[in-house]
Every structure is written in structure tokens, then in C-alpha cells.
C-alpha positions in Angstrom: -20.5 -34.9 29.7 -18.6 -35.6 32.9 -19.6 -38.0 35.6 -21.9 -36.5 38.3 -20.1 -35.3 41.4 -20.1 -37.7 44.3 -21.9 -35.6 46.8 -21.8 -36.3 50.5 -24.0 -34.7 53.1 -23.7 -35.4 56.8 -26.2 -33.7 59.1 -26.1 -34.3 62.8 -28.9 -33.3 65.1 -28.4 -33.8 68.8 -29.6 -32.5 72.2 -27.8 -29.4 73.5 -25.0 -30.4 75.9 -26.5 -28.4 78.7 -29.9 -30.0 78.4 -30.0 -32.4 81.3 -33.6 -33.6 81.2 -34.4 -37.0 79.8 -35.6 -37.3 76.2 -39.4 -37.6 76.1 -40.8 -40.8 74.7 -41.2 -40.5 70.9 -39.0 -37.4 70.9 -36.2 -36.6 68.4 -33.4 -39.2 68.2 -29.8 -38.1 67.4 -29.0 -39.1 63.9 -26.7 -38.5 60.9 -27.6 -38.9 57.3 -25.4 -39.3 54.2 -26.0 -40.3 50.6 -24.0 -41.5 47.7 -25.2 -40.9 44.1 -24.7 -43.5 41.4 -25.5 -43.3 37.7 -27.6 -46.3 36.8 -30.9 -47.7 35.8 -33.7 -47.6 38.3 -34.1 -51.4 38.3 -30.5 -51.6 39.5 -31.3 -49.7 42.7 -32.4 -52.5 45.0 -29.4 -54.6 44.1 -27.0 -51.7 44.7 -28.6 -50.9 48.0 -28.3 -54.5 49.2 -24.6 -54.6 48.3 -24.0 -51.4 50.1 -25.9 -52.7 53.2 -23.9 -55.9 53.1 -20.7 -53.9 53.1 -21.7 -52.1 56.3 -22.7 -55.4 58.0 -19.5 -57.1 57.0 -17.5 -54.3 58.5 -19.7 -54.4 61.7 -19.1 -58.1 62.2 -21.2 -61.3 62.6 -23.6 -59.7 65.1 -24.9 -57.3 62.5 -28.1 -58.7 61.1 -29.7 -57.1 58.0 -33.5 -56.9 58.1 -36.1 -55.5 55.7 -39.0 -53.5 56.8 -41.2 -50.7 55.3 -39.1 -50.3 52.2 -35.9 -49.9 54.1 -33.0 -52.2 55.1 -31.9 -51.9 58.7 -29.1 -53.2 60.9 -27.4 -52.5 64.2 -23.8 -51.6 63.5 -22.6 -51.2 67.0 -24.2 -50.9 70.5 -26.6 -48.0 70.4 -26.1 -47.3 66.7 -28.7 -48.4 64.2 -28.6 -47.9 60.4 -31.6 -47.5 58.1 -30.9 -47.7 54.3 -33.1 -47.0 51.3 -32.7 -46.0 47.7 -34.4 -43.2 45.7 -34.1 -42.1 42.1 -33.5 -38.7 40.8 -34.8 -38.3 37.3 -32.9 -35.8 35.1 -35.3 -33.4 33.4 -32.7 -32.4 30.8 -32.5 -36.0 29.6 -28.7 -36.0 30.1 -27.2 -39.3 30.9 -28.6 -42.0 33.2 -30.8 -41.4 36.2 -29.1 -40.9 39.5 -29.7 -43.5 42.1 -29.3 -42.1 45.6 -28.3 -44.6 48.2 -29.3 -43.1 51.5 -27.9 -44.0 54.9 -29.4 -42.8 58.2 -27.5 -43.5 61.4 -29.5 -43.2 64.6 -28.2 -43.3 68.1 -30.4 -44.9 70.8 -29.7 -43.6 74.3 -26.7 -41.7 73.2 -25.3 -39.3 70.6 -23.1 -41.1 68.0 -19.5 -39.9 68.2 -18.2 -37.9 65.1 -15.5 -40.6 64.7 -18.1 -43.4 64.5 -20.2 -41.4 62.1 -17.3 -40.7 59.8 -16.2 -44.4 59.9 -19.6 -45.7 58.8 -20.1 -42.9 56.2 -16.8 -43.7 54.6 -17.7 -47.4 54.3 -21.0 -46.4 52.8 -19.4 -44.2 50.2 -17.1 -47.0 49.1 -19.6 -47.8 46.4 -18.0 -49.3 43.3 -18.6 -47.4 40.1 -21.6 -48.7 38.2 -21.3 -50.0 34.6 -22.7 -46.7 33.3 -20.0 -44.8 35.2 -17.2 -47.2 34.1 -18.2 -46.7 30.4 -18.4 -43.0 30.8 -14.9 -42.8 32.4 -13.5 -44.9 29.6 -15.1 -42.5 27.1 -13.2 -39.7 28.7 -9.8 -41.5 28.3 -9.6 -42.5 24.6 -5.8 -42.4 24.4 -5.4 -45.0 27.1 -8.0 -47.3 25.4 -6.2 -46.9 22.1 -2.8 -47.6 23.7 -4.2 -50.9 25.0 -5.3 -51.9 21.5 -1.8 -51.2 20.2 -0.1 -53.0 23.1 -2.5 -55.8 23.7 -1.0 -58.5 21.4 1.0 -61.0 23.5 -0.5 -59.7 26.8 2.8 -58.0 27.7 2.0 -57.7 31.5 1.0 -61.3 32.0 3.3 -62.7 34.6 3.8 -59.4 36.4 2.6 -58.2 39.8 2.0 -54.5 39.1 2.2 -51.9 41.9 0.5 -48.6 41.2 0.9 -45.4 43.2 -2.3 -43.5 42.5 -4.4 -40.4 43.2 -7.9 -41.8 43.9 -9.6 -40.1 40.9 -11.8 -41.8 38.4 -9.0 -42.1 35.8 -7.2 -44.5 38.2 -10.2 -47.0 37.7 -9.6 -47.0 34.0 -5.8 -47.3 34.4 -6.2 -50.4 36.5 -8.7 -51.8 34.0 -6.2 -51.2 31.2 -3.4 -52.9 33.1 -5.7 -55.9 33.5 -6.5 -56.0 29.8 -2.7 -56.0 29.1 -2.4 -59.2 31.2 -1.7 -58.0 34.7 -3.6 -60.1 37.2 -5.9 -58.0 39.4 -5.5 -60.2 42.5 -1.7 -59.7 42.4 -2.0 -55.9 42.0 -1.3 -53.4 44.7 -2.4 -49.8 44.7 -0.8 -47.3 47.0 -3.4 -44.7 48.0 -2.3 -41.1 48.1 -4.6 -39.7 50.8 -5.9 -36.4 49.3 -9.4 -35.1 49.8 -10.7 -36.0 46.4 -14.5 -36.1 45.8 -14.4 -39.6 44.4 -11.8 -41.1 46.7 -14.1 -43.5 48.6 -15.9 -44.7 45.5 -12.6 -45.4 43.7 -11.3 -47.3 46.8 -14.5 -49.4 46.9 -14.2 -50.1 43.2 -10.6 -51.3 43.4 -11.3 -53.5 46.4 -14.3 -55.1 44.6 -12.0 -56.0 41.7 -9.7 -57.9 44.0 -6.9 -55.2 44.1 -5.0 -54.7 47.3 -5.2 -51.1 48.5 -2.6 -49.9 50.9 -1.7 -46.4 52.2 1.2 -44.9 50.3 2.9 -44.0 53.6 3.0 -47.6 54.8 6.7 -48.4 55.0 6.1 -52.2 54.5 4.0 -51.8 51.4 6.7 -52.3 48.8 8.3 -55.2 50.7 5.0 -57.0 51.1 4.1 -56.6 47.4 7.5 -58.0 46.5 7.0 -61.0 48.8 3.5 -61.7 47.5 4.8 -61.6 43.9 7.6 -64.0 44.8 5.2 -66.5 46.3 3.1 -66.5 43.1 6.1 -66.8 40.8 5.6 -63.3 39.3 8.0 -60.5 38.5 7.3 -57.0 39.9 6.7 -53.7 38.0 5.6 -50.4 39.3 3.8 -47.3 37.9 4.9 -44.8 40.5 3.8 -41.2 41.3 6.2 -39.5 43.7 9.1 -41.9 44.3 7.5 -44.4 46.7 9.0 -47.5 45.1 12.5 -47.3 43.7 13.9 -45.4 46.7 12.3 -47.8 49.1 13.9 -50.8 47.3 17.3 -49.0 47.3 17.0 -48.3 51.1 16.3 -52.0 51.7 19.5 -52.9 49.8 21.5 -50.3 51.8 20.1 -51.7 55.0 21.5 -55.1 54.1 18.2 -56.8 53.4 18.3 -59.5 50.7 17.7 -58.0 47.2 14.7 -59.3 45.2 15.8 -62.2 43.2 14.5 -65.0 41.0 10.8 -65.0 40.1 10.0 -62.1 42.3 12.7 -59.7 41.1 11.8 -56.2 39.9 11.7 -55.6 36.2 11.6 -51.8 36.6 9.7 -48.7 37.6 7.8 -46.2 35.5 7.9 -42.8 37.3 5.7 -39.8 36.3 6.7 -37.1 38.8 9.9 -35.0 39.1 9.7 -35.3 42.9 10.2 -39.1 42.4 13.1 -38.4 40.0 14.7 -36.1 42.5 14.7 -38.8 45.1 16.9 -40.9 42.8 19.5 -38.2 42.1 22.9 -39.4 43.1 21.6 -43.0 43.5 21.4 -43.9 39.8 24.4 -46.3 40.0 22.6 -48.3 42.7 19.5 -49.0 40.6 19.3 -52.8 39.7 16.6 -52.1 37.1 15.6 -49.5 34.6 13.5 -46.5 35.6 11.3 -45.3 32.7 11.0 -41.5 33.3 7.7 -40.2 32.0 8.4 -37.3 34.3 11.3 -36.0 32.2 9.8 -36.9 28.9 9.0 -34.3 26.2 5.5 -35.7 26.1 4.8 -34.6 29.7 6.9 -31.5 29.8 5.6 -29.9 26.6 2.0 -30.8 26.8 0.7 -31.5 30.3 2.5 -28.7 32.2 0.1 -26.0 31.0 -3.0 -28.0 32.2 -1.5 -28.4 35.7 -0.5 -24.7 35.9 -3.9 -23.6 34.8 -5.7 -25.8 37.4 -3.2 -24.7 40.2 -3.7 -21.0 39.5 -7.5 -21.2 39.3 -7.8 -23.2 42.5 -5.4 -21.1 44.5 -7.2 -17.9 43.5 -10.5 -19.5 44.5 -9.1 -20.4 47.9 -8.1 -16.8 48.6 -10.4 -14.6 50.6 -12.1 -11.7 48.7 -9.1 -9.7 47.6 -8.2 -7.7 44.6 -5.3 -9.4 43.0 -4.6 -7.1 40.1 -1.4 -5.2 40.8 -0.5 -7.4 43.8 2.9 -9.1 44.0 3.2 -12.9 43.5 6.2 -15.2 43.6 6.8 -18.4 41.8 9.5 -20.6 43.3 10.7 -23.1 40.6 10.8 -22.1 37.0 10.5 -25.4 35.3 7.8 -26.3 32.8 4.9 -25.9 35.2 6.4 -22.9 37.1 7.0 -21.0 33.8 3.3 -21.5 32.9 2.2 -20.4 36.4 4.2 -17.2 36.1 2.7 -16.4 32.7 -0.8 -17.1 33.9 -0.3 -14.8 37.0 1.0 -12.1 34.7 -2.1 -12.5 32.5 -4.1 -11.9 35.7 -2.2 -8.6 36.0 -0.2 -9.6 39.1 3.4 -8.4 39.5 5.4 -11.6 39.3 8.8 -12.5 40.7 10.6 -15.8 40.1 13.2 -17.8 41.9 15.0 -21.0 40.8 18.1 -22.6 42.2 19.2 -23.5 38.7 21.0 -20.4 37.3 20.0 -21.2 33.7 16.3 -21.2 34.7 16.9 -18.0 36.6 18.4 -16.3 33.6 15.5 -17.5 31.5 13.1 -16.0 34.0 15.0 -12.7 34.2 15.1 -12.3 30.4 11.4 -13.1 30.2 10.8 -9.9 32.3 10.3 -11.3 35.8 11.8 -9.9 39.0 14.5 -12.3 40.1 17.3 -12.8 42.7 19.8 -15.5 43.4 18.8 -15.4 47.1 15.3 -16.4 47.9 15.0 -14.7 51.3 16.2 -11.5 49.8 13.6 -11.8 47.0 10.9 -12.4 49.6 12.0 -9.4 51.6 12.1 -7.1 48.5 9.1 -8.3 46.6 6.7 -8.8 49.6 4.5 -11.3 47.8 0.8 -11.8 48.6 0.8 -15.2 46.9 3.7 -17.7 46.7 3.6 -20.8 44.5 6.0 -23.6 45.3 6.8 -25.6 42.2 10.2 -27.2 42.9 9.2 -30.7 43.8 11.4 -30.3 46.9 11.3 -28.2 50.0 11.6 -24.6 48.8 10.8 -22.6 52.0 11.9 -23.2 55.5 12.7 -21.1 58.6 15.0 -18.6 56.9 12.5 -18.0 54.1 9.5 -17.7 56.5 11.4 -15.1 58.5 11.8 -13.0 55.3 8.1 -12.6 54.8 7.1 -8.9 55.5 3.4 -8.9 54.9 0.5 -11.4 55.1 1.1 -14.1 52.5 -0.6 -17.2 51.1 1.4 -20.3 50.2 0.2 -22.6 47.5 2.0 -25.9 46.7 2.0 -27.5 43.3 4.3 -30.4 44.2 3.5 -33.9 45.1 2.6 -34.5 48.8 3.3 -31.7 51.3 7.0 -31.3 50.9 7.2 -27.9 49.2 6.9 -25.9 52.4 8.6 -27.0 55.6 5.4 -27.0 57.7 7.0 -28.2 61.0 9.5 -25.3 60.7 6.6 -22.9 60.1 4.7 -24.2 63.2 7.8 -24.0 65.3 8.4 -20.4 64.3 4.7 -19.3 64.7 3.3 -17.7 67.8 0.2 -19.4 69.3 -2.1 -21.9 67.7 -2.9 -21.7 64.0 -6.3 -20.6 62.9 -8.0 -23.5 61.1 -10.4 -23.0 58.2 -11.8 -25.7 55.9 -9.3 -25.0 53.1 -6.4 -23.2 54.9 -4.4 -22.8 58.1 -3.1 -19.4 59.2 0.0 -19.0 61.4 1.1 -15.8 63.0 4.9 -15.2 62.8 6.9 -13.0 65.2 6.1 -9.4 64.3 2.5 -10.2 63.5 2.9 -11.5 59.9 0.1 -13.9 59.0 1.1 -16.8 56.8 -1.7 -18.9 55.4 -1.0 -22.3 54.0 -3.6 -23.3 51.4 -5.0 -26.8 51.1 -3.0 -28.1 54.1 0.3 -27.6 52.2 -0.7 -30.3 49.6 -1.0 -29.6 45.9 -3.7 -27.0 45.3 -4.3 -28.5 41.9 -5.6 -31.6 43.6 -7.7 -29.9 46.3 -11.0 -31.7 46.6 -11.3 -32.2 42.9 -9.6 -33.7 39.9 -6.2 -32.1 39.3 -7.0 -31.9 35.6 -9.8 -33.4 33.6 -9.7 -37.0 32.5 -9.3 -35.8 28.9 -6.0 -34.2 30.0 -4.6 -36.9 32.4 -5.3 -39.4 29.6 -2.1 -38.5 27.7 0.3 -39.1 30.6 -1.5 -42.3 31.8 -1.3 -43.6 28.2 2.4 -42.9 28.3 2.7 -44.8 31.6 1.0 -47.8 30.1 3.4 -47.6 27.1 6.3 -47.4 29.5 5.1 -50.3 31.6 5.0 -52.5 28.5 8.4 -51.4 27.4 9.9 -52.3 30.8 8.2 -55.7 30.6 9.2 -56.6 27.1 12.1 -54.5 26.0 15.1 -55.1 28.3 17.0 -52.0 29.1 20.2 -51.4 31.2 19.7 -50.6 34.8 19.6 -46.9 35.6 17.8 -43.8 34.5 17.9 -43.0 30.8 15.7 -40.1 29.7 16.4 -40.7 26.0 15.1 -44.3 26.3 11.7 -43.0 27.5 11.5 -40.3 24.9 12.3 -42.8 22.1 9.8 -45.4 23.3 7.0 -42.8 23.7 7.6 -41.0 20.4 7.8 -44.3 18.4 4.7 -45.7 20.1 2.1 -43.9 18.0 0.7 -42.2 21.1 1.6 -38.7 20.0 0.3 -39.3 16.5 -3.0 -40.5 18.0 -3.1 -37.4 20.2 -2.6 -35.1 17.2 -5.2 -36.9 15.1 -7.7 -36.6 17.9 -7.0 -33.0 19.0 -5.1 -31.4 16.1 -6.4 -29.3 13.2 -8.4 -32.1 11.6 -9.9 -33.4 14.8 -13.5 -34.4 14.8 -15.2 -32.7 17.8 -18.3 -34.0 19.5 -20.8 -31.3 20.2 -23.8 -31.7 22.6 -26.5 -29.1 22.6 -29.4 -28.9 25.0 -32.3 -31.1 24.1 -30.5 -32.8 21.2 -28.4 -35.8 20.6 -24.6 -35.5 20.3 -23.4 -34.6 16.8 -19.9 -34.6 15.3 -18.4 -31.6 13.6 -15.1 -30.7 12.1 
């Protein structure tokens, strides 16, 4: 069973703006309420509540005094804004898992209505609630390949002496990845995690958990993050190693060298980078001779390409279709830009949904493959857009696939869904410059009107739809690639390789590691499957 969803509810009640009379004594007070749910034992509730309250007070500064009255904790967070905090327990009638402890926060304005920015600030801090021991154990149970990889790699503590930098999506699997790195010897207080700022349900709780462990959390877009991590490692006499997701580390180090900054040397030098995305690999194309260390490419490995791609494609298609308005998709035209491993699966899944699918790829071999698989194709993407008139466009290139020329070629209302890291797939500034008037904003989309009256709707803010407000894929699926990254990190640390980017090296290490055999044993024809039925304990079947 998965971890319960981290639910947030913010409700604001305030006087009408045109109501000019004073508030009567004892009348309603503007307030906002939010709650975070934690799986845990009821007796843990008071302790968890106190820790959460202290977190608010520490953020408020020395003037915030925590008091206890009537079963609640209270504090003044800023002038005119008071917080009341209490814990409640939600017992599960089906007997599934631990009870949910609800940590409740009520923010009340006195004499004024709290600003939305203030409410959001304090709600985010409140939701930075570290995972409970129950939740940590449950997450680990969903990631058995990572745990088994640690057991194989643990002897000798291969990451001892390394300051590890991780670029991460703030999902629960990141918590277990960091824990595994620590078990392999990486000191937590020397670790940096670069936060990819997507709207995940668990993002605040993951952030709070990492900070409590002593990990430094920095925004992935911070241009000084890699340099500062390198300098911290040098001061502690540690070498650096990165597990990257999207090319945030190696290109930044190469740019520093090009700018004439001193290269990392001595105890603080970089041992290497493990990269898991093709967008990160593309950033290194043509720069391989500049690399002063090896890059372990999980992104190009057979492990990732042959197994993970379908999971990503399935999640992307499911989410994109859920984000569309009520529309009959059968018989409608769709376009997939990028016919790599993920793109090919997306095209097949859309065909199964009975859409008419076209494909474009800049690589002529990929385009031939798509043509001979029965898809509509064209060497020229604008011509294909003009001819096929897609309702739904998936961008799966890992680069910018559509800009002004392509947008001008749209002939009917279209929805754009990215499946690439970050928001690079569609040239959003070019789309905004081309559009007439202001875009229409909705919770999950933004619609621009192009000259001629064509509506173009960007889903999920142009970020990957497979990551939109949820896990991209389940922990049981992300487990394999993260286990591969742990294996790659230990190879970089202990098996010196020539500088550069060698796909064959990564394949050899991964396929010799025992990881794929473990995967087959767990999920192959002789796998033992855990079955849970209502009202009964889990049982194992073959």
C-alpha cells in the first residue's frame, strides 16, 4: 500500500472589500487553515506537533513565543498574525496501515486580513514536516532494488570521503536515495541536494526531511550551487561526486573552466558525475573532450532505455489526457515530436487510444523507423503540423522542439504536453511573443491566442506532464533507475575510468552488478507477489 497523500487545504475567510464598517466585537476574524497528515502512532502526536510549532517560531524569529492553552499551541508569527496549532487523529476503519495524525495550523489576522503571500509562506513552513519512522519504512519497502544494491555495495563504505551532490525531484524516493547514499558512507552534513521546483504533492515534506537530516538544500537554478558545494568539500578535505538529473553539474563545471576560473584540484576535485537524463547528456554533446572526469551515463544505458521508458510514457499519456477538457479523442490527430525510447511508446499508446498519430524526429533513422511502423511522418516539422493539424502534441526530444516557426504552423486549437526535463521542450517566450493579448490562466494550463484566432494551450506550465502534481512513476518503478545510479556512483568512486563519456562503461558496470538479475528474480516469471485483500493480512503467492 502506498503512503497516504499529503493533502493541503487552505481556506481564507475575510470581509468583503467593499464592507467599510468596523468589525463588531466578537465577530468573525479573517483566518486561514491548513493541515498536514502524518502516518504515526497517536502517542507521537504531541511531540510531532511541538516540533512543527518550533519550526514556525524559529522562522518567525526570537520574538515568537510558543504558549500552550486549551489543548492548543499558540504563537504570534508577525505583527497582526497569530497561529493556533493542534493535533487530531484519524483512525482508519479498514485497518490499513498506521493512523493518520493531522497537524492543524490556523492563522488568524487581528485587525487586518493576512496577505496571500504571508499565508503561503507560513503554510509551506508548516508542511515541511519530516517523514515519520512509519513513512520512512514504508517508502523503503517500495524501493527494494535500492536497498538490495546497498547491501551489495556496502562493504568498504565506497562513498566515505565524498561530498555528494544530488539533483532531485522532491518525491518520496529521494528520501530513500539520500538514506542509501549515507549508508554507503557519504556524510549527510557534506551533502547538497539541488531542488527541482515542480508542484509535487510531497515536495514540502521531502524538503523538511532532508533539512532535518543535515542535508543542504539549494534551488537547482542557483548558479552558485555547484561552486559552493565544491568549496565546502575542499574545506573538509573531501572529493566531489554528483548524481545529476538534467545536466546541472558537469556543464556548470565546464563553463567555469572556460571562464578561466581555477579548476577543482587536490582534495576537493571532482571524481565524476552520474547522469540519468538525456537532456543532461545533450548538454555535453561536443564538449566531451573538455571533461576532466568520467560521466557515468545511466541515461543512455540499456537498463533505462529498455525498461523505464514504457513507465514514463504511460504516465505522460495518462496525465496529459486527464488535463484535457472533456473532448472525444478517438479519431483525433496527435503528434509525437521525438521518436526515442519514450516517444515510441507514447506513439504506440496514443494509437491504442485510437488517435491518428504522426511522428517527427530530427534523426533520419528514427524517422524511417516511425514511417515503417505506420505513422504519418515528414522531414519538416512545420509542414507536418500544417498537414496533420494535431489536437495534442507531445514533445519528447529533451531539447527545444517547437518555436516561432512551428507555432505559426498550427492550424487548429492544440494542446502541448512536454515529457522532457524542465520547461525547455516548447519555446514559451517565443509563444508569448507571438500570441495576441494576455494568456488565459487555469490551474493546470495556460492558453495563448495566436494570430488568426488559433488557441494553443500549454499543459502543466510547459513542464513534464508526467511529473504534474504527483509522482512521475511509482516508487516501484523509479526504484530500478535509482538503484542504477547508486551502482554508478560507487563505480565512479572506486573504479577509476578515463575522463569523458563512455556508454559502454556504464552498461558493463550495470549489467555486471547483479541489479538486473535482482530485478528479474523479483518481477520475472518466478516472482513472489504480495497480495493484500480487504480485512486480511498480506499473503504471498506465486
